[in-house]
C-alpha positions in Angstrom: -0.2 -0.1 0.0 1.2 3.6 -0.8 0.1 6.6 1.2 0.4 9.9 -0.7 0.1 13.0 1.3 -1.0 16.3 -0.8 -2.7 14.0 -3.2 -5.1 16.9 -4.9 -1.8 19.3 -5.3 -0.3 19.6 -8.9 2.0 16.7 -8.3 -0.2 14.4 -6.2 -3.1 14.6 -8.6 -1.2 13.5 -11.5 0.7 11.0 -9.5 -2.7 9.4 -8.3 -3.6 9.0 -11.8 -0.7 7.2 -12.9 -1.1 4.8 -9.9 -4.4 4.1 -10.8 -3.6 3.3 -14.5 -0.9 1.1 -13.1 -3.5 -0.8 -10.7 -1.3 -0.2 -7.5 -2.9 0.1 -4.2 -2.8 3.4 -3.1 -4.6 5.7 -0.1 -4.7 9.5 0.3 -4.8 11.6 3.5 -7.2 14.4 2.7 -8.9 17.0 4.6 -12.5 16.8 5.0 -13.4 19.6 2.4 -11.0 18.3 -0.3 -12.9 14.9 -0.4 -16.1 16.4 -1.9 -14.4 17.0 -5.2 -11.7 14.9 -6.2 -9.5 15.6 -9.2 -9.7 11.9 -10.4 -12.7 9.3 -11.1 -13.8 7.7 -8.1 -15.5 5.3 -9.7 -12.4 3.9 -11.1 -11.6 0.2 -10.1 -8.1 1.3 -8.9 -9.2 4.4 -7.1 -7.3 5.1 -3.9 -8.8 4.7 -0.2 -9.3 8.0 1.1 -8.6 9.0 5.0 -10.0 12.0 6.4 -7.4 14.2 8.2 -4.5 16.5 7.5 -0.6 16.0 8.1 -0.7 17.9 11.6 -3.2 15.5 13.1 -1.4 12.4 14.7 -4.3 10.1 14.9 -5.4 10.4 11.4 -2.0 10.2 9.9 -1.4 7.1 11.9 -4.5 5.6 10.6 -3.6 6.4 7.5 0.0 5.0 7.3 -1.1 1.7 9.0 -0.3 -1.4 6.7 1.6 1.1 4.1 5.2 0.1 2.9 6.0 3.6 1.4 4.7 7.2 1.8 5.1 9.7 -0.9 5.1 13.0 1.0 4.0 15.5 -1.2 2.0 18.1 1.4 3.3 21.7 0.8 2.3 25.2 1.2 4.5 26.2 -1.6 2.4 28.2 -3.9 -0.4 30.0 -2.0 1.0 29.6 1.8 2.4 32.5 3.7 5.5 32.3 5.6 3.6 30.6 8.8 2.3 28.1 6.3 5.7 26.9 5.2 6.8 26.7 8.6 3.7 24.7 9.8 3.2 22.6 7.0 6.5 21.9 5.3 8.6 21.6 8.5 6.0 20.7 11.7 4.0 18.6 9.1 7.1 16.5 8.1 8.2 16.4 11.7 4.9 14.6 12.7 4.9 12.4 9.6 8.6 11.1 10.5 7.4 10.4 13.9 4.1 8.4 13.0 5.8 6.4 10.0 8.6 5.5 12.5 6.2 4.2 15.1 4.2 2.4 12.2 7.3 0.8 10.8 6.7 2.4 7.2 9.6 1.1 5.0 10.4 4.4 3.3 9.5 8.1 2.9 9.6 9.6 -0.9 9.6 13.2 -1.0 9.5 16.2 -3.5 12.0 19.2 -3.0 14.0 21.8 -4.9 17.1 22.3 -6.4 18.7 24.6 -4.3 16.9 23.8 -0.8 19.4 24.5 1.9 18.8 25.4 5.7 21.2 28.4 5.0 19.4 29.5 2.2 18.3 33.2 2.1 15.1 32.5 0.5 12.1 31.0 2.8 11.1 28.5 0.2 14.4 26.6 -0.1 15.0 27.2 3.6 11.9 25.4 4.6 12.8 22.7 1.8 16.1 22.4 3.3 14.8 21.7 7.0 12.5 19.0 5.4 15.4 17.2 3.7 17.6 17.4 7.3 14.3 16.2 9.1 14.1 13.1 6.7 18.0 12.2 6.8 18.0 12.3 10.5 14.6 10.4 10.8 15.9 6.9 11.2 13.3 5.9 8.2 14.6 5.0 5.0 14.2 8.0 2.5 14.4 9.2 -1.1 14.4 13.0 -1.7 14.0 14.1 -5.4 14.9 17.6 -5.8 13.4 18.8 -9.3 13.7 22.0 -11.5 10.8 24.1 -12.1 7.5 21.8 -12.6 5.5 22.7 -15.6 2.1 21.6 -16.6 -1.3 22.5 -18.4 -2.4 23.0 -14.9 0.5 24.6 -13.4 0.8 27.7 -11.1 3.8 29.2 -12.8 3.9 29.2 -16.7 0.1 29.6 -16.6 0.4 32.7 -14.6 3.0 34.1 -17.0 0.4 33.7 -19.7 -2.3 35.1 -17.5 -0.2 38.2 -16.6 0.6 38.7 -20.3 -3.0 38.5 -21.1 -4.0 41.2 -18.4 -1.5 43.6 -19.5 -1.6 43.9 -23.5 1.5 46.3 -23.2 4.5 45.1 -21.0 5.5 42.2 -18.6 7.2 43.1 -15.4 10.2 40.6 -15.1 11.8 40.1 -11.7 15.6 41.5 -12.2 17.1 41.1 -15.7 16.1 37.7 -16.4 19.6 36.1 -16.0 18.6 33.8 -13.7 18.8 30.0 -15.1 16.0 27.4 -14.4 15.6 23.9 -15.2 12.1 23.3 -16.4 10.5 19.6 -16.3 7.3 18.4 -17.3 4.9 16.9 -14.8 4.4 13.7 -16.8 8.3 13.3 -16.6 8.3 14.2 -12.7 5.7 11.9 -12.2 7.2 9.1 -14.2 10.4 9.6 -11.9 8.6 9.2 -8.9 6.9 5.9 -10.0 9.8 4.5 -10.8 11.6 5.2 -7.6 9.6 2.9 -6.0 11.5 0.0 -7.5 14.9 1.4 -7.5 16.7 0.3 -4.5 19.9 2.5 -5.4 17.6 5.5 -4.3 17.2 4.4 -1.0 18.5 7.1 1.5 19.5 9.2 -1.5 19.1 12.7 -2.7 18.9 13.3 -6.4 18.4 16.1 -8.7 16.5 16.3 -12.2 15.3 18.5 -14.5 14.3 18.5 -18.5 16.5 18.3 -21.3 17.6 22.2 -21.5 18.4 24.9 -19.1 16.5 28.3 -19.8 17.1 31.8 -18.6 13.7 33.5 -17.0 14.0 36.0 -20.1 14.2 32.9 -22.5 11.3 31.3 -20.8 9.1 34.4 -20.8 9.9 35.0 -24.4 8.9 31.1 -25.1 5.8 31.7 -23.3 4.9 34.8 -25.7 6.0 33.0 -28.9 3.6 30.0 -28.1 0.5 31.9 -26.9 1.1 34.8 -29.6 1.1 37.6 -26.9 4.1 39.6 -27.7 4.7 42.4 -25.1 7.5 44.5 -23.8 9.5 43.1 -21.1 10.3 45.6 -18.3 13.3 44.7 -16.0 12.1 45.5 -12.3 14.0 45.2 -9.0 12.8 41.8 -7.2 12.4 43.9 -3.9 9.9 46.3 -5.6 7.9 43.5 -7.1 7.7 41.9 -3.5 6.3 45.3 -2.0 3.6 45.0 -5.3 2.9 41.5 -4.3 2.3 42.6 -0.6 0.1 45.1 -1.4 -1.8 43.2 -4.2 -2.4 40.3 -2.0 -4.0 42.6 0.5 -6.6 43.8 -1.8 -7.5 40.6 -3.7 -7.7 36.7 -2.2 -4.9 35.6 -4.3 -1.9 37.2 -6.2 -0.5 36.1 -9.2 2.9 36.6 -8.2 3.7 35.4 -4.5 6.7 35.6 -2.5 7.2 32.0 -3.2 6.9 32.5 -6.7 9.7 35.3 -6.5 11.9 32.8 -4.2 12.0 30.3 -7.1 13.2 33.0 -9.5 16.0 34.4 -6.9 18.6 32.6 -8.0 19.8 30.0 -10.5 18.4 26.3 -9.9 19.9 23.7 -12.3 20.7 20.0 -12.1 22.9 18.1 -14.3 21.4 17.8 -17.9 21.5 13.8 -17.8 20.1 13.5 -14.3 17.0 12.1 -15.1 18.2 9.7 -17.7 21.1 8.7 -15.2 18.9 8.2 -12.2 15.6 7.0 -13.8 16.5 5.6 -17.3 14.4 7.9 -19.6 14.6 11.2 -21.6 12.4 14.2 -20.5 10.6 16.6 -22.9 11.6 19.6 -24.1 9.9 22.9 -22.9 8.6 24.7 -25.7 7.7 21.5 -27.7 5.5 20.3 -24.6 3.8 24.0 -24.2 2.8 23.6 -28.1 0.6 20.9 -27.2 -1.7 22.8 -24.8 -0.8 26.2 -23.9 -2.4 28.0 -26.9 -5.6 26.3 -26.5 -6.0 27.8 -22.8 -8.3 30.3 -21.9 -6.0 32.5 -20.0 -8.4 35.3 -18.8 -10.8 32.9 -17.5 -8.1 31.2 -15.5 -7.0 34.8 -14.1 -10.5 35.7 -13.0 -10.8 32.0 -11.4 -7.5 32.1 -9.6 -7.5 35.9 -8.5 -11.0 35.7 -6.8 -10.9 32.3 -5.3 -10.3 32.3 -1.9 -7.1 31.5 -0.4 -6.7 27.6 -0.4 -5.6 26.3 3.1 -2.5 24.2 2.0 -3.1 21.3 4.2 
């Protein structure tokens, strides 16, 4: 039995569907409010078992891990969480998970992290991920930490938000800094494939691996690619990152959600790359290119509708 935390998040929902296709026994820990609308077919013969609760509730978590041989830990406050949520969900939640999995004698914890995660990082998101990694290494439970580059998908919260910001402003795009930061995007299906293969790879036990797509892209190149694919040409205006953080703080007080968050800016604060052959060397397959993949879905998306939905939707609680 495989337990997945954060099963309705971007990575979680894609991973659940993949495990359903493979017919693997799966269980998901979800808050009561998320049980009402699941992002997969509940009538599927291999639909996961559901346990009501969240990562901070020891009793519910113990019920969920009982009988499981591996936990894929994906609960995160990455996109919409505030700094307090990062501490609560990322760090406190992992601490509870470690204690419960150790008591239940779970075989291994597999978790997602970021390239650049470190407890000494100047950026809150990378610092929180670094603390999570340290908790797992010191847990006494076998672990696998997969550090990935920027994840993009048809339903992601990064590339789609760039397209939404292009849609809302027909004249220019405010770019953090000069766009020289280098990113290493990886498509969601490739990341899910890596997580799925990690279940059977003994070499990844008690290991930390870094993976990304087949190419490096600067932020400026990434924005230009999104413009080219969506045919929304805009003037790119470099803006000091600290100024964008101030704008974000003001915007988030007016509307429930800001398209550009502090965590969004943390990801763009420093270059984040893995060895280009990392995905093939560790998992045995070649990932897809950024622009080729975007062409398959991004031009067809209704970015203005997505903008309205995301901006006025109530801020989600990440657990």
